[in-house]
DSSP file (Angstrom, degrees, kcal/mol; ACC not computed):
  #  RESIDUE AA STRUCTURE BP1 BP2  ACC     N-H-->O    O-->H-N    N-H-->O    O-->H-N    TCO  KAPPA ALPHA  PHI   PSI    X-CA   Y-CA   Z-CA
    1    1 A X              0   0    0      0, 0.0    54,-0.0     0, 0.0     0, 0.0   0.000 360.0 360.0 360.0  96.3   12.8    5.9   76.8
    2    2 A X        +     0   0    0      2,-0.1     2,-0.2     0, 0.0     0, 0.0   0.658 360.0  95.2 -82.1 -15.7   14.1    2.6   78.1
    3    3 A X  S    S-     0   0    0     51,-0.2     2,-0.1     1,-0.1    53,-0.0  -0.525  78.8-117.1 -79.3 145.0   11.9    2.6   81.1
    4    4 A X        -     0   0    0     -2,-0.2     2,-0.2     1,-0.1    -1,-0.1  -0.343  35.0 -93.0 -78.6 161.8    8.6    0.7   80.8
    5    5 A X        -     0   0    0     -2,-0.1     2,-0.5    49,-0.0    49,-0.2  -0.522  32.2-153.0 -77.9 136.2    5.2    2.4   81.1
    6    6 A X        -     0   0    0     47,-1.1    49,-0.1    -2,-0.2     3,-0.1  -0.949   3.9-159.2-110.7 129.5    3.5    2.6   84.6
    7    7 A X  S    S+     0   0    0     -2,-0.5    11,-3.7     1,-0.2     2,-0.4   0.834  81.1  34.2 -78.7 -32.9   -0.3    2.8   84.6
    8    8 A X  E    S-A   17   0A   0      9,-0.2     2,-0.3    10,-0.1     9,-0.2  -0.991  71.3-177.0-126.4 131.9   -0.6    4.2   88.1
    9    9 A X  E     -A   16   0A   0      7,-2.6     7,-2.6    -2,-0.4     2,-0.5  -0.926  16.3-144.2-128.0 148.3    1.9    6.6   89.6
   10   10 A X  E     +A   15   0A   0     -2,-0.3     2,-0.4     5,-0.2     5,-0.2  -0.960  20.2 173.4-119.2 118.7    2.1    8.2   93.0
   11   11 A X  E >  S-A   14   0A   0      3,-2.2     3,-1.6    -2,-0.5    -2,-0.0  -0.994  72.7 -18.4-126.8 126.4    3.4   11.7   93.4
   12   12 A X  T 3  S-     0   0    0     -2,-0.4    -1,-0.1     1,-0.3     3,-0.1   0.839 129.0 -49.7  44.7  45.3    3.3   13.5   96.8
   13   13 A X  T 3  S+     0   0    0      1,-0.2     2,-0.5    83,-0.1    -1,-0.3   0.605 114.9 111.8  79.3  13.1    0.7   11.1   98.1
   14   14 A X  E <   -A   11   0A   0     -3,-1.6    -3,-2.2    15,-0.0     2,-0.3  -0.978  60.1-138.0-122.6 127.5   -1.7   11.3   95.2
   15   15 A X  E     +A   10   0A   0     -2,-0.5     2,-0.3    -5,-0.2    -5,-0.2  -0.621  27.6 179.3 -80.2 139.8   -2.4    8.5   92.7
   16   16 A X  E     -A    9   0A   0     -7,-2.6    -7,-2.6    -2,-0.3     2,-0.2  -0.983  32.1-102.5-140.7 153.3   -2.6    9.5   89.1
   17   17 A X  E >   -A    8   0A   0     -2,-0.3     3,-1.1    -9,-0.2    35,-0.3  -0.518  21.3-140.1 -75.0 137.1   -3.2    7.7   85.8
   18   18 A X  T 3  S+     0   0    0    -11,-3.7    35,-2.2     1,-0.2    36,-0.3   0.637  96.4  68.2 -71.7 -14.3   -0.1    7.1   83.7
   19   19 A X  T 3  S+     0   0    0    -12,-0.4    -1,-0.2    33,-0.2     2,-0.1   0.626  80.5  95.6 -82.2 -13.1   -1.9    7.9   80.5
   20   20 A X  S <  S-     0   0    0     -3,-1.1    32,-2.5     1,-0.1    33,-0.3  -0.457  85.6-104.2 -77.9 149.8   -2.4   11.6   81.4
   21   21 A X  B  >  -B   51   0B   0     30,-0.2     4,-2.5    -2,-0.1     3,-0.3  -0.421  37.2-111.3 -67.0 151.5    0.0   14.2   80.1
   22   22 A X  H  > S+     0   0    0     28,-2.3     4,-2.0    25,-0.3     5,-0.1   0.865 114.0  50.9 -58.3 -43.1    2.4   15.4   82.8
   23   23 A X  H  > S+     0   0    0     25,-1.4     4,-0.7     1,-0.2    -1,-0.2   0.910 115.1  42.7 -63.0 -41.9    0.9   18.9   83.2
   24   24 A X  H  4 S+     0   0    0     24,-0.3     3,-0.3    -3,-0.3     4,-0.3   0.827 110.1  57.3 -74.0 -32.4   -2.7   17.6   83.5
   25   25 A X  H >< S+     0   0    0     -4,-2.5     3,-1.6     1,-0.2     4,-0.3   0.888 101.2  56.2 -67.2 -37.3   -1.6   14.8   85.8
   26   26 A X  H >< S+     0   0    0     -4,-2.0     3,-1.4     1,-0.3    -1,-0.2   0.784  96.0  65.7 -65.0 -25.5   -0.1   17.3   88.3
   27   27 A X  T 3< S+     0   0    0     -4,-0.7    -1,-0.3    -3,-0.3     5,-0.2   0.613  83.4  75.4 -72.1  -9.7   -3.4   19.1   88.5
   28   28 A X  T <  S+     0   0    0     -3,-1.6     2,-0.4    -4,-0.3    -1,-0.3   0.742  77.7  89.2 -69.1 -22.0   -4.8   16.0   90.1
   29   29 A X  S X  S-     0   0    0     -3,-1.4     3,-1.8    -4,-0.3     2,-0.2  -0.649  93.8-114.0 -76.2 125.5   -3.0   17.0   93.3
   30   30 A X  T 3  S+     0   0    0     -2,-0.4    66,-2.5     1,-0.3    69,-0.2  -0.442 101.7  28.2 -64.7 124.6   -5.2   19.3   95.3
   31   31 A X  T 3  S+     0   0    0     -2,-0.2     2,-0.6    64,-0.2    -1,-0.3   0.364  95.1 104.8 105.9  -2.1   -3.7   22.8   95.4
   32   32 A X    <   -     0   0    0     -3,-1.8    -1,-0.2    -5,-0.2     2,-0.1  -0.949  50.7-165.6-116.7 118.5   -1.9   22.6   92.1
   33   33 A X     >  -     0   0    0     -2,-0.6     4,-2.4    46,-0.2     5,-0.1  -0.369  36.9-101.6 -90.9 175.6   -3.3   24.5   89.1
   34   34 A X  H  > S+     0   0    0      2,-0.2     4,-2.4     1,-0.2     5,-0.2   0.893 121.9  50.8 -66.2 -39.9   -2.4   24.1   85.5
   35   35 A X  H  > S+     0   0    0      1,-0.2     4,-1.8     2,-0.2    -1,-0.2   0.896 112.3  46.4 -67.2 -38.5   -0.3   27.2   85.5
   36   36 A X  H  > S+     0   0    0      2,-0.2     4,-2.5     1,-0.2    -1,-0.2   0.883 110.6  53.6 -68.9 -37.6    1.6   26.1   88.5
   37   37 A X  H  X S+     0   0    0     -4,-2.4     4,-2.4     1,-0.2    -2,-0.2   0.915 109.1  48.7 -61.6 -42.9    2.0   22.6   87.1
   38   38 A X  H  X S+     0   0    0     -4,-2.4     4,-1.9     1,-0.2    -1,-0.2   0.883 111.2  49.5 -64.4 -38.1    3.6   24.1   83.9
   39   39 A X  H  X S+     0   0    0     -4,-1.8     4,-2.0     2,-0.2    -2,-0.2   0.892 111.1  50.3 -66.6 -39.6    5.9   26.3   86.0
   40   40 A X  H  X S+     0   0    0     -4,-2.5     4,-2.0     1,-0.2    -2,-0.2   0.926 111.4  47.7 -63.3 -44.9    7.0   23.2   88.0
   41   41 A X  H  X>S+     0   0    0     -4,-2.4     5,-2.6     1,-0.2     4,-0.5   0.849 109.4  53.5 -68.0 -33.2    7.7   21.2   84.9
   42   42 A X  H ><5S+     0   0    0     -4,-1.9     3,-0.7     1,-0.2    -1,-0.2   0.920 110.8  46.6 -66.6 -42.2    9.7   24.0   83.4
   43   43 A X  H 3<5S+     0   0    0     -4,-2.0    -2,-0.2     1,-0.2    -1,-0.2   0.847 113.9  48.5 -65.5 -34.7   11.9   24.2   86.5
   44   44 A X  H 3<5S-     0   0    0     -4,-2.0    -1,-0.2    -5,-0.2    -2,-0.2   0.505 109.6-124.2 -84.1  -4.1   12.3   20.4   86.5
   45   45 A X  T <<5 +     0   0    0     -3,-0.7     2,-0.4    -4,-0.5    -3,-0.2   0.929  61.6 143.7  57.7  48.7   13.2   20.3   82.8
   46   46 A X      < -     0   0    0     -5,-2.6     2,-0.4    -6,-0.1    -1,-0.2  -0.962  56.3-116.9-119.1 136.2   10.4   17.9   82.0
   47   47 A X    >   -     0   0    0     -2,-0.4     3,-1.3     1,-0.2   -25,-0.3  -0.580  17.4-149.1 -70.8 123.4    8.3   18.0   78.8
   48   48 A X  T 3  S+     0   0    0     -2,-0.4   -25,-1.4     1,-0.2   -24,-0.3   0.659  94.0  60.2 -70.2 -13.4    4.7   18.7   79.8
   49   49 A X  T 3  S+     0   0    0    -28,-0.2    -1,-0.2   -27,-0.1     2,-0.2   0.571  81.6 101.9 -90.3  -8.2    3.4   16.7   76.8
   50   50 A X  S <  S-     0   0    0     -3,-1.3   -28,-2.3   -29,-0.1     2,-0.2  -0.488  82.3-109.0 -72.7 143.2    5.1   13.4   77.9
   51   51 A X  B >   -B   21   0B   0    -30,-0.2     3,-1.7    -2,-0.2   -30,-0.2  -0.506  22.2-126.0 -72.2 143.0    2.7   10.9   79.5
   52   52 A X  G >  S+     0   0    0    -32,-2.5     3,-1.7     1,-0.3   -33,-0.2   0.811 104.9  67.9 -61.3 -32.3    3.3   10.5   83.3
   53   53 A X  G 3  S+     0   0    0    -35,-2.2   -47,-1.1   -33,-0.3    -1,-0.3   0.707  97.2  53.8 -61.8 -20.9    3.8    6.8   83.0
   54   54 A X  G <  S+     0   0    0     -3,-1.7    -1,-0.3   -36,-0.3   -51,-0.2   0.459  81.2 117.5 -94.4  -2.0    7.0    7.3   81.1
   55   55 A X    <   -     0   0    0     -3,-1.7     2,-0.1    -4,-0.2   -49,-0.1  -0.350  61.8-127.1 -68.0 145.1    8.7    9.6   83.7
   56   56 A X     >  -     0   0    0      1,-0.1     4,-2.0    -2,-0.0     5,-0.2  -0.406  23.5-108.3 -83.6 167.8   11.9    8.3   85.4
   57   57 A X  H  > S+     0   0    0      1,-0.2     4,-2.4     2,-0.2     5,-0.2   0.862 119.7  54.7 -64.4 -36.1   12.4    8.1   89.1
   58   58 A X  H  > S+     0   0    0      2,-0.2     4,-2.2     1,-0.2    -1,-0.2   0.906 108.5  48.1 -63.5 -42.8   14.8   11.0   89.0
   59   59 A X  H  > S+     0   0    0      2,-0.2     4,-2.3     1,-0.2    -2,-0.2   0.893 112.3  49.1 -64.9 -40.9   12.3   13.2   87.2
   60   60 A X  H  X S+     0   0    0     -4,-2.0     4,-2.6     2,-0.2    -2,-0.2   0.920 110.8  50.1 -64.5 -44.4    9.5   12.3   89.7
   61   61 A X  H  X S+     0   0    0     -4,-2.4     4,-2.1     1,-0.2    -2,-0.2   0.898 111.1  49.3 -61.4 -41.5   11.9   13.1   92.6
   62   62 A X  H  X S+     0   0    0     -4,-2.2     4,-2.0     2,-0.2    -1,-0.2   0.909 111.3  49.2 -65.6 -41.8   12.7   16.5   91.1
   63   63 A X  H  X S+     0   0    0     -4,-2.3     4,-2.2     1,-0.2    -2,-0.2   0.922 111.7  49.0 -63.1 -44.5    9.0   17.3   90.6
   64   64 A X  H  X S+     0   0    0     -4,-2.6     4,-2.3     1,-0.2    -1,-0.2   0.882 109.6  52.4 -63.4 -38.5    8.2   16.3   94.2
   65   65 A X  H  X S+     0   0    0     -4,-2.1     4,-1.6     1,-0.2    -1,-0.2   0.902 110.4  46.9 -65.2 -40.6   11.0   18.4   95.5
   66   66 A X  H  < S+     0   0    0     -4,-2.0    -1,-0.2     1,-0.2    -2,-0.2   0.877 111.8  51.4 -68.7 -37.0    9.8   21.5   93.6
   67   67 A X  H >< S+     0   0    0     -4,-2.2     3,-0.5     1,-0.2    -2,-0.2   0.905 109.5  50.3 -66.3 -40.1    6.2   20.9   94.8
   68   68 A X  H 3< S+     0   0    0     -4,-2.3    -1,-0.2     1,-0.3    -2,-0.2   0.846 129.5  16.9 -67.5 -34.9    7.4   20.7   98.4
   69   69 A X  T >X  +     0   0    0     -4,-1.6     3,-0.7    -5,-0.2     4,-0.6  -0.595  66.5 162.4-139.8  74.6    9.4   23.9   98.4
   70   70 A X  T <4>S+     0   0    0     -3,-0.5     5,-1.8     1,-0.2     3,-0.5   0.784  74.8  60.6 -69.9 -25.5    8.5   26.1   95.4
   71   71 A X  T >45S+     0   0    0      1,-0.2     3,-1.3     3,-0.2    -1,-0.2   0.811  96.6  61.4 -72.1 -25.7   10.0   29.3   96.8
   72   72 A X  T <45S+     0   0    0     -3,-0.7    -1,-0.2     1,-0.3    -2,-0.2   0.816 104.5  49.3 -65.1 -30.0   13.5   27.6   96.9
   73   73 A X  T 3<5S-     0   0    0     -4,-0.6    -1,-0.3    -3,-0.5    -2,-0.2   0.164 117.9-112.0 -97.7  16.9   13.2   27.2   93.1
   74   74 A X  T < 5 +     0   0    0     -3,-1.3     2,-0.3     1,-0.2    -3,-0.2   0.832  53.4 167.8  58.0  38.8   12.3   30.9   92.5
   75   75 A X      < -     0   0    0     -5,-1.8    -1,-0.2     1,-0.1     5,-0.1  -0.629  48.7 -92.5 -73.8 143.5    8.7   30.2   91.3
   76   76 A X    >   -     0   0    0     -2,-0.3     3,-1.7     1,-0.1     4,-0.4  -0.248  27.8-127.7 -60.8 143.9    6.8   33.6   91.3
   77   77 A X  G >  S+     0   0    0      1,-0.3     3,-1.3     2,-0.2    -1,-0.1   0.772 103.9  68.9 -64.5 -27.0    4.9   34.4   94.5
   78   78 A X  G 3  S+     0   0    0      1,-0.3    -1,-0.3     3,-0.1    -2,-0.1   0.644  93.3  59.8 -71.2 -10.7    1.7   35.0   92.6
   79   79 A X  G <  S+     0   0    0     -3,-1.7    -1,-0.3   -44,-0.1   -46,-0.2   0.662  87.0  94.7 -84.5 -17.3    1.5   31.2   91.8
   80   80 A X    <   -     0   0    0     -3,-1.3     3,-0.3    -4,-0.4    13,-0.2  -0.415  68.1-145.1 -78.5 151.9    1.5   30.3   95.5
   81   81 A X  S    S+     0   0    0      1,-0.2     2,-0.2   -50,-0.1    12,-0.2   0.438  89.0  45.3 -98.3  -0.3   -1.8   29.7   97.3
   82   82 A X  B    S+C   92   0C   0     10,-1.7    10,-3.1     3,-0.0     3,-0.4  -0.620  71.0 172.9-142.4  79.3   -0.9   31.1  100.7
   83   83 A X        +     0   0    0     -3,-0.3     8,-0.2     8,-0.2     7,-0.1  -0.686  66.8   4.6 -91.9 143.0    0.9   34.3  100.4
   84   84 A X  S    S-     0   0    0     -2,-0.3    -1,-0.2     5,-0.2     7,-0.2   0.958  87.9-142.0  49.9  62.9    1.7   36.4  103.5
   85   85 A X     >  -     0   0    0      5,-2.4     4,-2.0    -3,-0.4    -1,-0.1  -0.212   8.0-128.3 -53.5 139.8    0.4   33.8  106.0
   86   86 A X  T  4 S+     0   0    0      1,-0.2    -1,-0.1     2,-0.2    -2,-0.0   0.841 104.9  39.1 -63.7 -35.1   -1.4   35.4  108.9
   87   87 A X  T  4 S+     0   0    0      3,-0.1    -1,-0.2     1,-0.1    -2,-0.0   0.917 133.6  17.4 -83.0 -46.3    0.7   33.5  111.5
   88   88 A X  T  4 S-     0   0    0      2,-0.2    -2,-0.2     0, 0.0     3,-0.1   0.728  85.4-135.3-102.1 -24.9    4.2   33.5  109.9
   89   89 A X     <  +     0   0    0     -4,-2.0     2,-0.2     1,-0.3    -5,-0.2   0.524  64.1 123.7  80.4   5.5    4.0   36.3  107.3
   90   90 A X        -     0   0    0     -6,-0.1    -5,-2.4    -7,-0.1     2,-0.5  -0.575  69.1-108.5 -98.6 161.4    5.8   34.1  104.8
   91   91 A X        +     0   0    0     -8,-0.2     2,-0.3    -7,-0.2    -8,-0.2  -0.781  48.8 167.6 -86.1 126.4    4.8   33.0  101.3
   92   92 A X  B     -C   82   0C   0    -10,-3.1   -10,-1.7    -2,-0.5     2,-0.4  -0.873  31.0-142.7-133.7 165.1    3.8   29.3  101.3
   93   93 A X        -     0   0    0     -2,-0.3     2,-0.3   -25,-0.2   -23,-0.1  -0.975  19.1-162.6-131.8 123.1    2.2   26.8   99.0
   94   94 A X        -     0   0    0     -2,-0.4     2,-0.3   -63,-0.1   -13,-0.1  -0.792   6.6-170.6-105.5 144.9    0.0   24.1  100.6
   95   95 A X    >>  -     0   0    0     -2,-0.3     3,-1.2   -27,-0.0     4,-0.8  -0.920  45.0 -23.3-132.2 159.2   -1.2   20.9   99.0
   96   96 A X  H 3> S+     0   0    0    -66,-2.5     4,-1.8    -2,-0.3     3,-0.4  -0.084 126.1   4.0  47.2-124.0   -3.6   18.1   99.6
   97   97 A X  H 3> S+     0   0    0      1,-0.2     4,-2.6     2,-0.2    -1,-0.3   0.831 129.9  58.0 -65.2 -33.5   -4.6   17.5  103.3
   98   98 A X  H <> S+     0   0    0     -3,-1.2     4,-2.4     1,-0.2    -1,-0.2   0.903 107.1  48.6 -62.0 -40.2   -2.6   20.5  104.5
   99   99 A X  H  X S+     0   0    0     -4,-0.8     4,-2.2    -3,-0.4    -2,-0.2   0.922 112.7  47.2 -66.2 -44.2   -4.6   22.8  102.3
  100  100 A X  H  X S+     0   0    0     -4,-1.8     4,-2.1     1,-0.2    -2,-0.2   0.919 114.3  47.0 -63.5 -44.0   -7.9   21.3  103.4
  101  101 A X  H  X S+     0   0    0     -4,-2.6     4,-2.3     2,-0.2    -2,-0.2   0.909 112.4  48.4 -66.3 -43.1   -7.0   21.6  107.1
  102  102 A X  H  X S+     0   0    0     -4,-2.4     4,-2.2    -5,-0.2    -1,-0.2   0.883 110.7  51.5 -67.0 -37.5   -5.7   25.1  106.8
  103  103 A X  H  X S+     0   0    0     -4,-2.2     4,-2.1     2,-0.2    -1,-0.2   0.914 110.7  48.5 -64.1 -42.5   -8.8   26.3  105.0
  104  104 A X  H  X S+     0   0    0     -4,-2.1     4,-2.5     1,-0.2    -2,-0.2   0.903 111.0  50.8 -63.0 -41.3  -11.0   24.7  107.7
  105  105 A X  H  X S+     0   0    0     -4,-2.3     4,-2.2     1,-0.2    -2,-0.2   0.892 108.9  51.4 -64.1 -39.2   -8.9   26.4  110.4
  106  106 A X  H  X S+     0   0    0     -4,-2.2     4,-2.0     2,-0.2    -1,-0.2   0.897 111.3  47.2 -64.0 -41.1   -9.3   29.8  108.6
  107  107 A X  H  X S+     0   0    0     -4,-2.1     4,-2.1     2,-0.2    -2,-0.2   0.919 112.2  50.0 -66.5 -43.9  -13.1   29.4  108.4
  108  108 A X  H  X S+     0   0    0     -4,-2.5     4,-2.2     1,-0.2    -2,-0.2   0.870 109.8  51.0 -63.1 -37.2  -13.3   28.3  112.1
  109  109 A X  H  X S+     0   0    0     -4,-2.2     4,-2.3     2,-0.2    -1,-0.2   0.892 108.7  51.3 -67.4 -39.3  -11.2   31.4  113.1
  110  110 A X  H  X>S+     0   0    0     -4,-2.0     5,-1.7     1,-0.2     4,-0.5   0.890 111.8  47.6 -65.3 -37.3  -13.5   33.7  111.1
  111  111 A X  H ><5S+     0   0    0     -4,-2.1     3,-0.5     7,-0.2    -2,-0.2   0.897 110.3  53.4 -66.4 -39.8  -16.5   32.1  112.9
  112  112 A X  H 3<5S+     0   0    0     -4,-2.2    -2,-0.2     1,-0.2    -1,-0.2   0.898 112.2  41.5 -64.2 -42.2  -14.7   32.5  116.3
  113  113 A X  H 3<5S-     0   0    0     -4,-2.3    -1,-0.2    -5,-0.1    -2,-0.2   0.517 106.9-130.6 -85.7  -3.2  -14.0   36.2  115.9
  114  114 A X  T <<5 +     0   0    0     -4,-0.5    -3,-0.2    -3,-0.5    -4,-0.1   0.869  45.3 163.6  57.8  42.2  -17.5   36.7  114.4
  115  115 A X     >< -     0   0    0     -5,-1.7     4,-2.5     1,-0.1     5,-0.2  -0.331  56.0 -95.8 -78.2 174.6  -16.5   38.7  111.4
  116  116 A X  H  > S+     0   0    0      1,-0.2     4,-2.4     2,-0.2     5,-0.2   0.908 126.3  48.9 -62.2 -43.6  -18.9   39.0  108.5
  117  117 A X  H  > S+     0   0    0      1,-0.2     4,-2.4     2,-0.2    -1,-0.2   0.904 112.0  49.7 -61.6 -41.2  -17.4   36.1  106.6
  118  118 A X  H  > S+     0   0    0     -8,-0.4     4,-2.5     2,-0.2    -2,-0.2   0.885 109.6  51.6 -66.5 -38.4  -17.6   33.9  109.7
  119  119 A X  H  X S+     0   0    0     -4,-2.5     4,-1.9     2,-0.2    -2,-0.2   0.936 110.5  47.8 -60.8 -48.3  -21.2   34.9  110.3
  120  120 A X  H  <>S+     0   0    0     -4,-2.4     5,-2.6     1,-0.2     4,-0.4   0.897 113.5  47.8 -62.1 -41.5  -22.1   34.0  106.8
  121  121 A X  H ><5S+     0   0    0     -4,-2.4     3,-1.1     1,-0.2    -1,-0.2   0.915 110.0  53.1 -63.3 -42.7  -20.3   30.6  107.1
  122  122 A X  H 3<5S+     0   0    0     -4,-2.5    -2,-0.2     1,-0.3    -1,-0.2   0.856 113.5  42.2 -64.6 -35.7  -21.9   29.9  110.4
  123  123 A X  T 3<5S-     0   0    0     -4,-1.9    -1,-0.3    -5,-0.2    -2,-0.2   0.361 112.7-114.9 -95.7   6.1  -25.4   30.4  109.1
  124  124 A X  T < 5 +     0   0    0     -3,-1.1    -3,-0.2    -4,-0.4     2,-0.2   0.789  68.1 139.4  69.8  29.1  -24.9   28.6  105.8
  125  125 A X      < -     0   0    0     -5,-2.6    -1,-0.2    -6,-0.2     2,-0.1  -0.510  64.2 -77.5 -98.9 170.0  -25.3   31.7  103.7
  126  126 A X        -     0   0    0     -2,-0.2     3,-0.2     1,-0.1    -1,-0.1  -0.432  41.4-166.8 -65.6 141.6  -23.4   32.8  100.6
  127  127 A X  S    S+     0   0    0      1,-0.1    -1,-0.1    -2,-0.1    -7,-0.1   0.764  71.1  56.9-102.9 -31.1  -20.1   34.3  101.6
  128  128 A X  S    S-     0   0    0      1,-0.1    -1,-0.1   -11,-0.0    -2,-0.0   0.002 117.4 -86.3-104.3  29.8  -18.7   36.1   98.5
  129  129 A X  S    S+     0   0    0      1,-0.2     3,-0.1    -3,-0.2    -1,-0.1   0.618  73.5 151.9  87.6  10.9  -21.5   38.6   97.7
  130  130 A X        -     0   0    0      1,-0.1    -1,-0.2     2,-0.0     2,-0.1  -0.347  53.0 -97.4 -72.4 157.7  -23.7   36.4   95.5
  131  131 A X        -     0   0    0      1,-0.1    -1,-0.1    -2,-0.0     4,-0.1  -0.475  33.7-174.2 -75.0 150.2  -27.4   37.1   95.4
  132  132 A X        +     0   0    0     -2,-0.1    -1,-0.1     2,-0.1    -2,-0.0   0.417  61.2  88.2-123.8  -2.8  -29.5   34.9   97.6
  133  133 A X  S    S+     0   0    0      1,-0.2    -1,-0.0     4,-0.0    -2,-0.0   0.921 111.1   7.9 -67.3 -42.9  -33.1   35.9   96.7
  134  134 A X  S    S+     0   0    0      2,-0.0     3,-0.3     3,-0.0     2,-0.3   0.613 121.3  61.2-116.7 -15.3  -33.5   33.3   93.9
  135  135 A X  S    S+     0   0    0      1,-0.2    -5,-0.0    -4,-0.1     0, 0.0  -0.724  86.2  36.0-115.3 164.4  -30.4   31.1   94.0
  136  136 A X        +     0   0    0     -2,-0.3    -1,-0.2     1,-0.1   -10,-0.0   0.826  69.2 132.4  70.4  35.2  -28.9   28.7   96.5
  137  137 A X    >   +     0   0    0     -3,-0.3     3,-1.8     2,-0.1    -1,-0.1   0.451  25.4 130.3 -95.9  -0.6  -32.2   27.5   97.9
  138  138 A X  T 3  S+     0   0    0      1,-0.3     3,-0.1     4,-0.0    -3,-0.0  -0.269  73.2  17.1 -60.7 135.3  -31.5   23.8   97.8
  139  139 A X  T 3  S+     0   0    0      1,-0.3     2,-0.3     0, 0.0    -1,-0.3   0.475 106.6  97.7  85.5   3.4  -32.3   21.9  100.9
  140  140 A X  S <  S-     0   0    0     -3,-1.8    -1,-0.3     1,-0.0     2,-0.2  -0.806  88.1 -83.9-119.7 162.7  -34.5   24.6  102.4
  141  141 A X        -     0   0    0     -2,-0.3     3,-0.1     1,-0.2    -1,-0.0  -0.483  40.1-171.4 -66.6 128.9  -38.3   25.1  102.4
  142  142 A X        -     0   0    0     -2,-0.2     2,-0.3     1,-0.2    -1,-0.2   0.694  54.6 -35.1 -99.1 -21.9  -39.3   26.7   99.1
  143  143 A X  S    S-     0   0    0      0, 0.0     2,-0.4     0, 0.0    -1,-0.2  -0.920  71.8 -64.4-173.5-163.9  -42.9   27.5   99.6
  144  144 A X        -     0   0    0     -2,-0.3     2,-0.1    -3,-0.1     5,-0.0  -0.896  48.1-116.5-110.8 137.9  -46.2   26.5  101.2
  145  145 A X     >  -     0   0    0     -2,-0.4     4,-0.9     1,-0.1     3,-0.4  -0.441  18.3-127.9 -73.3 147.3  -48.0   23.3  100.2
  146  146 A X  H  > S+     0   0    0      1,-0.2     4,-1.7     2,-0.2     3,-0.3   0.835 104.6  61.1 -65.0 -35.0  -51.4   23.8   98.6
  147  147 A X  H  > S+     0   0    0      1,-0.2     4,-1.0     2,-0.2    -1,-0.2   0.870 100.3  53.9 -61.8 -37.0  -53.2   21.4  101.0
  148  148 A X  H  4 S+     0   0    0     -3,-0.4    -1,-0.2     1,-0.2    -2,-0.2   0.811 109.5  47.9 -71.6 -27.2  -52.3   23.5  104.0
  149  149 A X  H  < S+     0   0    0     -4,-0.9    -1,-0.2    -3,-0.3    -2,-0.2   0.812 107.6  56.5 -76.9 -29.9  -53.9   26.5  102.5
  150  150 A X  H  < S+     0   0    0     -4,-1.7     8,-2.1     7,-0.1     2,-0.4   0.707 101.2  66.4 -76.3 -19.6  -57.0   24.7  101.5
  151  151 A X  B  <  -D  157   0D   0     -4,-1.0     6,-0.2     6,-0.3     2,-0.1  -0.826  69.7-143.3-111.1 143.3  -57.8   23.5  105.0
  152  152 A X    >   -     0   0    0      4,-2.2     3,-1.5    -2,-0.4    -2,-0.0  -0.446  40.6 -97.1 -86.6 169.9  -58.8   25.4  108.1
  153  153 A X  T 3  S+     0   0    0      1,-0.3    -1,-0.1    -2,-0.1    -2,-0.0   0.811 124.5  58.8 -58.9 -28.6  -57.5   24.4  111.5
  154  154 A X  T 3  S-     0   0    0      2,-0.2    -1,-0.3     1,-0.1     3,-0.1   0.634 118.9-109.4 -77.7 -12.5  -60.8   22.5  112.1
  155  155 A X  S <  S+     0   0    0     -3,-1.5     2,-0.2     1,-0.4    -2,-0.1   0.189  80.0 119.2 108.7 -16.3  -60.2   20.3  109.1
  156  156 A X  S    S-     0   0    0     -5,-0.1    -4,-2.2     1,-0.1    -1,-0.4  -0.616  70.1-107.3 -85.1 143.4  -62.9   21.7  106.8
  157  157 A X  B     -D  151   0D   0     -2,-0.2    -6,-0.3    -6,-0.2    -7,-0.1  -0.391  37.1-115.4 -67.4 146.0  -61.8   23.3  103.4
  158  158 A X        -     0   0    0     -8,-2.1    -1,-0.1     2,-0.2     4,-0.1  -0.315  14.0-121.0 -77.7 162.4  -62.0   27.1  103.2
  159  159 A X  S    S+     0   0    0      2,-0.1     2,-0.3    -2,-0.1    -1,-0.1   0.772  95.1  72.4 -75.1 -26.4  -64.3   28.9  100.9
  160  160 A X  S    S-     0   0    0      1,-0.0     2,-0.2   -10,-0.0    -2,-0.2  -0.689  83.1-127.7 -92.2 143.5  -61.4   30.7   99.3
  161  161 A X        -     0   0    0     -2,-0.3     2,-0.2    -4,-0.1    -2,-0.1  -0.556  21.6-148.1 -84.8 153.4  -59.1   28.8   97.0
  162  162 A X              0   0    0     -2,-0.2   -16,-0.1   -16,-0.1    -1,-0.0  -0.581 360.0 360.0-110.2 177.1  -55.3   28.9   97.6
  163  163 A X              0   0    0     -2,-0.2   -17,-0.2   -18,-0.1    -2,-0.0   0.460 360.0 360.0 -81.5 360.0  -52.4   28.8   95.2
């Protein structure tokens, strides 16, 4: 490895530390899981145990090309994060800002058509079937204060004690 070590590296618009192993460094990119990162590195013929700081420019370019168009390199469809897109019907893989924007658009569309998922999103409730009786209460009123039970509307304390 004649190339010197780089401490900070930029791949597809995401900064990553050069000290990380290549497979784990690729997971820093939003939308890339560890299994997809390993598949990308296998297609690019890059050792996943090598530190990212030691990669050559050619290896980085090959990795970026595979990330941009994974279907061209025959990666399995089940690794992609947007299969059978509602608008195009194609299998795609979105990363970083595109993924965030498309997710927001999907949620807004669900709210617009007033489906059950959209309703739950609009009212700030759990969407995927979780229980709501005892969990997810943060930021909401949890109970009644003891002082309000102890006083009548006139200001005098009541004869009965409250909790």
